[in-house]
Backbone bond lengths (Angstrom), bond angles and torsions (degrees), N, CA, C in turn:
res aa  C-N    CA-C-N  psi(-1)  N-CA   C-N-CA  omega(-1)  CA-C   N-CA-C  phi
1 M - - - 1.461 - - 1.521 111.90 -
2 G 1.345 116.93 -37.41 1.458 120.31 -174.64 1.511 113.28 -57.14
3 R 1.329 116.35 -42.17 1.466 119.64 -178.01 1.525 110.76 -68.57
4 F 1.332 117.37 -38.35 1.461 120.31 177.86 1.526 110.64 -67.72
5 R 1.310 116.00 -40.44 1.463 119.44 177.69 1.521 110.41 -61.08
6 D 1.323 116.78 -42.77 1.463 120.60 177.95 1.531 110.60 -62.35
7 A 1.343 117.13 -35.98 1.462 120.55 179.38 1.521 110.96 -65.31
8 I 1.337 117.00 -38.08 1.467 120.00 177.10 1.528 109.93 -65.41
9 L 1.322 115.98 -42.77 1.462 119.94 -177.80 1.523 112.65 -69.58
10 S 1.329 116.42 -27.72 1.466 119.65 179.35 1.525 112.13 -93.02
11 A 1.342 117.06 -0.51 1.459 120.79 179.62 1.520 110.69 -62.31
12 T 1.305 116.79 145.61 1.459 122.03 177.95 1.524 109.21 -77.71
13 P 1.341 118.28 108.29 1.470 119.64 -176.56 1.526 110.85 -74.90
14 R 1.340 115.05 145.06 1.458 120.54 179.39 1.527 111.95 -113.51
15 T 1.301 117.82 -17.95 1.458 121.67 -176.70 1.528 109.88 -138.02
16 D 1.328 115.22 165.83 1.461 120.13 175.58 1.526 110.71 -64.99
17 L 1.338 116.96 -33.18 1.464 120.08 178.99 1.526 110.56 -63.71
18 Q 1.323 116.93 -37.77 1.462 119.77 177.93 1.529 110.67 -67.76
19 R 1.308 117.49 -38.16 1.472 120.35 176.99 1.519 110.05 -65.29
20 Q 1.325 116.84 -38.69 1.462 120.37 177.57 1.525 110.30 -64.09
21 A 1.331 116.51 -41.08 1.464 120.39 178.65 1.520 110.96 -63.84
22 Q 1.319 117.51 -39.46 1.461 120.34 178.08 1.526 111.03 -63.84
23 T 1.324 117.80 -35.42 1.461 121.12 176.36 1.521 110.76 -64.71
24 V 1.335 116.68 -42.04 1.468 120.99 177.73 1.525 110.06 -61.54
25 I 1.320 117.29 -43.36 1.465 121.03 179.76 1.525 110.66 -67.26
26 R 1.312 117.36 -37.66 1.474 121.16 -179.70 1.527 110.86 -64.01
27 Q 1.319 117.63 -33.58 1.468 122.20 -178.24 1.524 112.64 -89.84
28 W 1.300 117.56 -3.09 1.460 123.89 -174.60 1.527 111.39 -74.24
29 D 1.333 116.48 142.51 1.457 120.63 178.37 1.527 113.00 -87.26
30 G 1.319 117.45 -0.48 1.463 121.45 177.02 1.517 114.78 88.14
31 A 1.330 117.95 -2.88 1.461 120.90 179.75 1.531 110.24 -79.13
32 L 1.341 115.64 133.56 1.464 120.60 -178.41 1.532 109.73 -91.37
33 G 1.321 115.49 58.26 1.455 120.41 -178.67 1.512 112.52 -71.55
34 A 1.321 116.21 151.60 1.458 120.97 179.68 1.521 111.68 -63.51
35 D 1.330 118.11 -26.76 1.463 122.33 -177.93 1.523 113.00 -99.74
36 S 1.319 116.80 16.19 1.464 121.15 -175.49 1.532 111.45 -94.49
37 A 1.341 116.20 125.34 1.466 120.71 173.09 1.524 110.33 -72.76
38 A 1.331 116.52 -37.83 1.465 120.10 179.85 1.519 111.17 -62.54
39 A 1.336 117.17 -40.24 1.462 120.41 178.41 1.518 110.56 -62.44
40 A 1.331 117.09 -38.24 1.467 120.52 177.95 1.526 110.77 -63.59
41 I 1.326 116.61 -44.50 1.472 120.43 178.78 1.521 110.25 -62.68
42 Y 1.323 116.17 -46.01 1.468 121.32 -178.69 1.523 111.41 -59.65
43 E 1.335 117.31 -49.50 1.468 120.13 -175.06 1.525 111.68 -68.82
44 L 1.318 118.22 -39.69 1.464 119.22 178.55 1.517 111.00 -70.79
45 W 1.340 116.98 -34.63 1.467 118.49 173.31 1.519 110.62 -60.71
46 L 1.332 117.20 -42.72 1.461 120.77 -177.90 1.523 110.99 -59.91
47 V 1.332 116.88 -45.61 1.471 120.50 179.57 1.525 110.56 -61.53
48 H 1.323 116.87 -44.23 1.469 119.76 -177.95 1.523 111.94 -74.41
49 M 1.335 117.82 -30.34 1.463 119.64 176.89 1.524 110.31 -68.36
50 L 1.323 117.35 -38.17 1.455 120.44 173.72 1.520 110.34 -59.53
51 Q 1.325 115.62 -46.20 1.464 119.95 -177.81 1.531 111.28 -63.29
52 R 1.328 116.76 -45.17 1.460 120.67 -178.32 1.526 111.86 -67.91
53 S 1.327 117.26 -32.21 1.472 120.49 -176.49 1.518 113.05 -80.07
54 F 1.345 117.48 -34.04 1.457 119.49 -167.96 1.528 116.39 -121.56
55 A 1.328 117.91 -28.83 1.471 119.36 -170.03 1.520 112.65 -62.35
56 D 1.327 118.51 -44.93 1.465 119.62 -176.17 1.530 111.74 -72.96
57 K 1.321 118.46 -20.83 1.469 120.73 178.30 1.527 111.75 -85.25
58 L 1.326 116.78 -35.80 1.468 120.46 -177.22 1.521 112.98 -89.67
59 G 1.325 117.37 -26.04 1.457 120.71 -171.24 1.519 109.13 86.99
60 E 1.334 116.88 146.39 1.459 120.75 -171.52 1.527 114.88 -57.83
61 P 1.363 120.55 -47.35 1.476 118.43 -177.59 1.528 112.79 -59.53
62 L 1.340 116.92 -46.59 1.464 120.48 -179.38 1.528 110.39 -68.74
63 Y 1.319 116.19 -39.35 1.458 119.92 -179.83 1.529 111.02 -61.42
64 T 1.329 117.23 -45.86 1.463 120.89 179.84 1.519 111.12 -63.23
65 A 1.341 116.69 -43.54 1.465 120.17 178.76 1.522 111.12 -62.75
66 W 1.319 116.21 -38.18 1.473 120.55 179.55 1.524 111.18 -67.92
67 L 1.333 116.91 -39.79 1.456 119.74 177.49 1.519 111.26 -58.13
68 Q 1.332 116.48 -38.66 1.455 121.09 -173.93 1.520 113.66 -87.88
69 N 1.323 117.20 -19.09 1.466 119.28 -174.52 1.529 114.55 -126.36
70 G 1.323 117.19 -9.07 1.458 120.25 -177.94 1.513 112.23 -107.70
71 R 1.307 116.36 -155.35 1.469 122.23 -179.93 1.534 108.60 -127.50
72 P 1.322 117.06 67.34 1.464 120.22 -174.14 1.514 114.17 -63.54
73 T 1.341 118.25 -38.66 1.464 118.87 -178.65 1.524 111.33 -68.10
74 Q 1.333 117.57 -32.21 1.453 120.24 177.14 1.524 110.16 -67.44
75 A 1.336 116.48 -40.57 1.465 120.26 177.66 1.530 110.60 -62.40
76 L 1.338 116.29 -44.73 1.460 119.48 179.69 1.533 110.47 -66.11
77 F 1.318 117.12 -36.61 1.465 120.98 177.58 1.528 110.37 -59.93
78 E 1.327 116.94 -45.90 1.466 120.40 -179.93 1.526 111.08 -64.74
79 L 1.332 116.46 -42.56 1.463 120.31 -178.19 1.522 112.18 -67.92
80 S 1.335 117.05 -30.74 1.463 120.44 -175.43 1.516 113.19 -62.93
81 A 1.318 116.50 -18.84 1.469 120.25 177.11 1.526 111.29 -78.21
82 R 1.348 116.78 -7.50 1.465 121.39 -179.30 1.530 108.98 -121.16
83 P 1.323 117.89 87.39 1.474 121.54 -172.27 1.520 114.65 -57.78
84 D 1.342 118.15 -25.56 1.461 120.75 -177.29 1.521 112.88 -105.10
85 D 1.334 116.99 18.88 1.454 119.94 -179.50 1.529 110.99 -60.16
86 A 1.342 116.06 146.36 1.465 121.92 -175.59 1.523 112.95 -63.81
87 W 1.331 118.27 -21.04 1.466 120.05 177.83 1.522 111.86 -67.73
88 F 1.334 117.01 -25.09 1.464 120.61 -175.79 1.520 110.69 -86.39
89 V 1.331 115.33 72.34 1.461 121.38 178.72 1.521 108.48 -153.59
90 E 1.324 116.22 147.81 1.459 121.65 172.06 1.524 107.47 -90.85
91 L 1.328 117.40 115.67 1.462 119.36 -177.34 1.525 111.67 -62.25
92 G 1.320 116.86 -31.32 1.461 119.87 179.66 1.512 114.06 -84.42
93 D 1.328 117.01 -8.38 1.464 121.24 -178.95 1.523 108.90 -147.62
94 P 1.328 117.47 85.46 1.470 121.62 -176.59 1.520 113.95 -59.81
95 S 1.340 117.44 -15.52 1.469 118.67 178.68 1.528 111.22 -69.29
96 I 1.339 116.51 -18.42 1.465 120.71 177.02 1.523 107.68 -97.17
97 H 1.293 117.41 101.24 1.467 121.05 -179.76 1.522 109.64 -145.99
98 G 1.309 115.54 150.65 1.454 121.92 -176.54 1.520 110.42 97.68
99 R 1.340 115.35 150.59 1.461 121.11 -177.44 1.519 112.49 -57.40
100 D 1.346 117.66 -44.08 1.456 119.81 -174.19 1.517 112.02 -67.31
101 A 1.323 116.74 -39.45 1.459 120.13 178.75 1.522 110.91 -66.61
102 L 1.334 116.08 -45.33 1.461 119.52 -178.33 1.528 110.57 -68.71
103 A 1.332 116.70 -35.96 1.466 120.37 177.26 1.524 110.75 -63.47
104 G 1.333 116.91 -34.58 1.449 120.38 176.67 1.518 112.41 -66.37
105 V 1.335 116.70 -39.58 1.468 120.88 177.05 1.524 109.60 -65.21
106 A 1.335 116.64 -43.98 1.467 120.88 179.75 1.522 111.08 -63.90
107 L 1.331 117.19 -37.07 1.461 120.41 177.02 1.521 110.49 -64.19
108 G 1.335 116.56 -40.38 1.461 119.81 175.62 1.515 112.03 -61.72
109 D 1.339 116.68 -40.87 1.467 120.87 176.71 1.525 110.89 -60.63
110 A 1.335 115.89 -44.97 1.458 120.71 -177.57 1.526 111.36 -64.05
111 L 1.322 117.00 -43.60 1.457 120.67 -178.42 1.524 111.27 -68.00
112 L 1.327 116.97 -35.57 1.461 120.42 176.93 1.523 110.30 -64.43
113 E 1.328 116.89 -43.91 1.467 119.92 179.12 1.526 111.02 -64.95
114 L 1.313 117.46 -42.95 1.463 120.29 179.09 1.529 111.31 -63.08
115 S 1.328 116.80 -39.04 1.465 120.57 178.88 1.517 110.98 -65.30
116 R 1.326 116.86 -38.46 1.457 120.71 179.27 1.527 111.35 -69.48
117 R 1.326 116.07 -36.33 1.462 120.33 -178.05 1.525 112.29 -76.54
118 F 1.336 116.56 -44.96 1.456 120.49 -165.64 1.528 114.86 -125.88
119 G 1.327 116.87 7.77 1.451 119.19 -179.98 1.516 112.18 95.03
120 T 1.311 116.77 172.36 1.463 121.20 -171.75 1.525 114.13 -88.79
121 D 1.345 117.69 -6.82 1.461 120.57 179.80 1.529 109.75 -85.29
122 M 1.327 116.22 104.55 1.458 121.46 -176.58 1.522 112.18 -58.97
123 A 1.317 117.73 -28.74 1.462 121.28 -177.88 1.521 112.22 -66.02
124 T 1.324 117.27 -18.72 1.472 120.71 -177.92 1.520 112.52 -96.24
125 W 1.310 117.88 -3.91 1.464 120.22 -178.56 1.521 110.16 -72.26
126 R 1.325 116.53 138.83 1.456 122.30 -179.06 1.528 109.63 -137.93
127 W 1.333 116.53 130.92 1.456 121.11 179.46 1.527 111.02 -59.31
128 G 1.322 117.10 -39.94 1.457 120.70 -178.27 1.520 114.33 -66.53
129 D 1.333 117.65 -19.32 1.460 119.78 177.74 1.526 111.34 -72.92
130 A 1.318 116.64 -24.45 1.466 120.61 175.98 1.523 111.88 -96.54
131 H 1.325 115.57 -34.65 1.466 122.76 -172.46 1.525 108.84 -98.84
132 T 1.325 117.43 97.20 1.465 121.69 -173.89 1.528 110.77 -128.66
133 I 1.334 114.70 164.71 1.462 120.37 174.97 1.522 109.05 -134.07
134 T 1.330 115.83 140.38 1.460 122.80 173.76 1.517 108.19 -127.34
135 F 1.311 116.75 127.14 1.456 121.54 175.89 1.526 107.36 -89.72
136 A 1.330 115.08 101.33 1.458 121.00 -171.56 1.523 111.26 -87.21
137 H 1.314 116.14 131.69 1.461 122.40 176.23 1.529 109.02 -80.56
138 P 1.339 119.55 142.27 1.471 121.44 -178.85 1.525 113.52 -58.23
139 L 1.317 117.60 -25.52 1.465 120.86 -178.09 1.527 112.57 -100.12
140 A 1.318 116.75 10.58 1.469 120.68 -177.26 1.522 110.45 -79.26
141 I 1.329 116.36 77.17 1.456 122.71 -178.94 1.527 108.58 -105.33
142 G 1.329 116.21 128.42 1.452 120.45 178.72 1.519 112.24 58.98
143 P 1.335 117.27 -132.19 1.472 120.33 -176.98 1.525 113.83 -65.36
144 L 1.351 117.55 -16.06 1.461 119.73 177.85 1.528 112.05 -63.41
145 A 1.342 115.27 -20.99 1.465 118.89 178.98 1.523 111.38 -59.19
146 L 1.330 117.48 -33.88 1.462 120.98 -179.73 1.523 111.61 -64.82
147 L 1.331 116.44 -27.87 1.461 120.85 -178.20 1.519 113.01 -94.02
148 L 1.335 116.79 -32.73 1.460 120.58 -168.52 1.526 114.37 -103.17
149 N 1.322 117.60 -28.82 1.462 119.49 -178.60 1.526 111.27 -79.00
150 V 1.319 115.41 152.60 1.464 122.27 173.19 1.527 107.70 -112.48
151 G 1.301 116.68 117.24 1.452 121.42 -176.02 1.519 110.73 120.10
152 P 1.338 116.54 -173.89 1.463 127.30 6.98 1.528 113.48 -75.58
153 L 1.335 114.29 149.76 1.458 122.15 176.93 1.525 108.97 -116.41
154 R 1.317 116.67 136.97 1.465 121.78 176.25 1.525 108.42 -73.67
155 R 1.342 117.04 133.47 1.444 119.94 -174.89 1.526 112.49 -126.72
156 P 1.334 116.63 149.16 1.459 122.22 171.78 1.528 109.75 -89.68
157 G 1.337 115.94 -173.75 1.464 121.58 168.64 1.508 115.62 74.64
158 D 1.336 114.63 179.75 1.459 123.70 171.73 1.523 107.47 -156.34
159 E 1.329 118.27 -161.10 1.459 119.39 -174.47 1.520 113.18 -71.97
160 T 1.329 118.73 -15.52 1.463 121.43 -177.25 1.520 112.67 -101.82
161 S 1.323 119.06 -3.44 1.458 121.46 -177.44 1.518 110.95 -84.02
162 V 1.331 116.38 159.48 1.463 120.84 178.52 1.531 109.63 -59.97
163 N 1.312 116.61 -45.66 1.462 122.11 173.89 1.521 106.92 -84.85
164 K 1.317 116.31 79.64 1.460 121.77 -167.57 1.526 111.88 -65.93
165 E 1.327 115.16 121.89 1.471 121.57 -178.96 1.530 107.32 -135.18
166 T 1.333 115.75 75.52 1.456 122.56 -173.15 1.521 111.56 -71.12
167 Y 1.334 115.80 145.51 1.465 121.14 168.50 1.521 108.82 -125.26
168 D 1.320 115.97 161.96 1.462 122.77 -179.14 1.525 108.26 -82.47
169 Y 1.337 118.12 118.36 1.459 120.69 -178.62 1.520 112.14 -64.52
170 A 1.325 117.26 -21.69 1.461 120.80 177.78 1.518 111.85 -82.37
171 K 1.338 116.68 -22.35 1.471 121.51 -179.08 1.525 108.95 -139.06
172 P 1.334 116.13 63.59 1.469 119.10 -176.53 1.544 110.33 -70.55
173 F 1.372 118.08 151.23 1.457 128.22 15.07 1.529 110.30 -134.67
174 A 1.328 117.58 20.95 1.462 121.22 -178.13 1.527 110.53 -65.79
175 V 1.327 116.71 140.90 1.463 122.48 -178.81 1.530 109.74 -69.38
176 I 1.330 117.06 131.44 1.461 121.45 177.23 1.530 112.65 -118.18
177 T 1.333 117.40 -15.29 1.462 122.37 176.36 1.518 108.77 -136.13
178 H 1.336 116.62 132.11 1.449 120.42 -174.99 1.526 109.15 -151.26
179 P 1.337 118.66 166.44 1.469 120.80 175.74 1.527 110.06 -64.73
180 S 1.337 117.06 116.52 1.465 120.76 -178.45 1.526 111.76 -80.01
181 E 1.319 116.71 -19.70 1.462 121.72 173.59 1.518 108.18 -164.13
182 R 1.314 115.47 142.35 1.466 120.75 171.59 1.522 107.21 -117.31
183 M 1.323 115.86 138.11 1.459 119.55 -176.65 1.520 110.40 -147.07
184 I 1.325 115.87 135.01 1.462 122.95 173.25 1.523 106.63 -123.74
185 V 1.327 117.17 113.36 1.464 121.63 -175.05 1.518 109.63 -106.75
186 D 1.319 115.50 125.50 1.465 122.41 175.45 1.530 107.14 -98.45
187 L 1.326 117.65 102.28 1.460 121.57 -176.63 1.534 112.22 -69.24
188 A 1.313 117.70 -16.63 1.466 120.68 175.94 1.523 111.75 -87.40
189 D 1.334 116.62 -16.58 1.472 121.33 -179.78 1.523 107.87 -153.14
190 L 1.328 116.10 83.77 1.463 119.69 -174.34 1.523 112.38 -58.80
191 D 1.335 116.67 -33.09 1.464 119.11 179.73 1.534 112.28 -69.07
192 G 1.308 116.98 -12.01 1.463 121.21 176.01 1.514 112.72 -93.07
193 S 1.332 117.26 3.32 1.457 121.33 -179.65 1.526 110.86 -72.10
194 L 1.326 115.66 158.03 1.458 122.10 -176.08 1.518 110.10 -129.35
195 S 1.325 116.60 149.96 1.454 120.63 173.93 1.518 109.48 -158.15
196 V 1.322 115.89 165.69 1.464 121.86 174.18 1.523 108.29 -159.58
197 V 1.324 116.45 145.56 1.462 122.90 174.47 1.524 107.95 -121.02
198 P 1.336 118.68 161.93 1.468 120.04 -172.50 1.520 115.23 -64.82
199 I 1.313 119.06 -32.54 1.463 119.62 -174.50 1.524 109.85 -117.66
200 G 1.327 117.95 -77.71 1.456 122.02 -179.95 1.509 110.02 -178.53
201 E 1.320 116.41 -179.47 1.463 120.75 -177.51 1.527 111.99 -78.45
202 S 1.322 117.24 -22.38 1.464 121.02 -177.95 1.520 110.29 -103.59
203 G 1.321 115.54 139.75 1.454 120.67 173.68 1.510 112.86 -97.62
204 Q 1.310 116.57 13.81 1.462 122.09 -175.80 1.529 110.29 -102.98
205 P 1.340 117.95 109.00 1.465 119.74 176.08 1.523 110.51 -56.18
206 G 1.292 116.12 138.78 1.458 121.06 -176.71 1.507 112.54 102.18
207 S 1.332 116.83 -26.73 1.458 120.68 175.35 1.519 109.34 -70.89
208 K 1.341 116.44 144.60 1.458 118.91 178.52 1.526 111.66 -71.14
209 F 1.331 116.53 -9.46 1.461 120.41 177.04 1.532 111.86 -99.58
210 F 1.326 116.92 9.97 1.459 122.29 174.91 1.527 108.28 -97.84
211 G 1.317 116.30 107.89 1.456 120.86 179.91 1.507 114.70 83.50
212 D 1.345 118.01 8.34 1.463 118.97 -176.25 1.527 113.10 -76.98
213 Q 1.349 117.76 -13.46 1.461 119.94 178.77 1.532 112.60 -102.53
214 T 1.326 116.73 -1.92 1.463 119.88 -173.91 1.523 112.69 -61.03
215 A 1.323 116.73 -44.82 1.470 119.42 -179.20 1.529 111.09 -63.26
216 L 1.347 116.70 -38.42 1.461 120.18 177.04 1.517 110.65 -64.16
217 W 1.344 115.79 -47.70 1.472 120.97 -178.81 1.525 110.56 -59.67
218 A 1.322 116.05 -46.84 1.463 120.45 -176.70 1.525 111.27 -66.78
219 G 1.327 117.43 -30.03 1.460 120.92 -179.45 1.508 114.54 -90.32
220 G 1.353 117.70 3.06 1.455 120.46 -178.91 1.509 113.34 72.67
221 E 1.337 116.71 26.49 1.453 121.32 -179.03 1.537 110.50 -108.83
222 Y 1.347 115.87 178.85 1.465 120.91 -172.15 1.522 110.86 -138.90
223 K 1.323 115.78 168.24 1.461 123.04 168.72 1.534 107.79 -121.17
224 R 1.324 115.89 158.70 1.460 120.10 179.64 1.524 110.49 -72.90
225 M 1.329 115.01 147.55 1.463 121.77 171.79 1.531 107.57 -104.51
226 R 1.321 117.28 122.90 1.465 121.46 -177.47 1.529 109.43 -104.92
227 F 1.320 115.83 125.88 1.461 121.51 179.85 1.534 112.28 -111.54
228 S 1.317 116.61 -38.15 1.463 119.82 -177.57 1.525 110.42 -69.62
229 R 1.344 115.81 142.35 1.459 120.10 -177.49 1.527 112.02 -58.82
230 D 1.333 116.53 -38.11 1.463 118.36 -178.22 1.528 112.75 -74.98
231 Q 1.353 116.54 -5.37 1.457 121.07 178.63 1.527 112.63 -102.99
232 L 1.313 117.14 -6.92 1.463 119.94 -171.88 1.521 112.95 -73.44
233 G 1.333 117.78 -25.84 1.455 119.47 -177.99 1.520 111.07 82.53
234 R 1.314 115.61 -169.51 1.456 119.42 -176.15 1.529 111.44 -91.06
235 L 1.329 115.78 157.81 1.457 121.82 177.07 1.517 109.76 -69.04
236 E 1.330 116.73 125.63 1.458 120.64 -176.93 1.525 112.20 -78.03
237 G 1.316 117.31 -27.64 1.459 120.24 -177.23 1.511 110.24 162.70
238 T 1.298 116.33 173.16 1.465 122.34 179.86 1.517 109.55 -130.24
239 L 1.307 116.37 130.34 1.460 121.85 177.01 1.523 108.15 -103.64
240 I 1.329 116.95 121.72 1.474 122.09 -176.85 1.532 109.31 -115.60
241 F 1.315 116.22 127.20 1.468 121.54 175.21 1.525 108.41 -98.29
242 R 1.324 117.43 123.56 1.464 121.37 -178.89 1.525 109.35 -115.34
243 P 1.334 116.93 132.25 1.476 119.74 178.11 1.530 110.42 -71.20
244 R 1.333 116.08 152.32 1.462 120.50 176.66 1.524 110.50 -116.14
């Protein structure tokens, strides 16, 4: 992240809005919080910087395939250490060349997209408003989605964060990879262990165990894991499948 952040700060600004964005990034603590305006600027800049650096050289079909199957951010990270690298040029406008110039164009692209999505007040921009996850039910067709899906939920992070919340660079910014379970096991006291899953133990909409862990998962919290028989509690019910 540090090298990309430095690239934004060294970008050649073209407007007052870009200078304002650079100030926000300069004051940023680097956390990709769901309520962070700086995180929104950073992530949208990254997507547009990838596009400006590689799309016109590779062509759209190859570029899209590379975004989805290659390591584009690693390539951009390596190139960012070389401000005059030949990749940093607009093929249609040779006057735009060098990392700082291209980073400035990408920053303008990012700010334009954010303004269109969330309005012109930078203070109201939030990374989580763009970066969301929906747990889609297989039968959620048409209006059934309102009843069967869980979400959308605003999410922090990206593919490089500890709480990994990857999105597809070709189709930003919905989450496509996330923690499927978090667990902390105390081997000295198993009943003190903790875990959480994104939705719940039941896959049946209407069950109180369908989606009952989502708020915990989204908030980074946990529930207790009970192993001892005297800690299990009472049986809530039995679901029986009968053939017809």
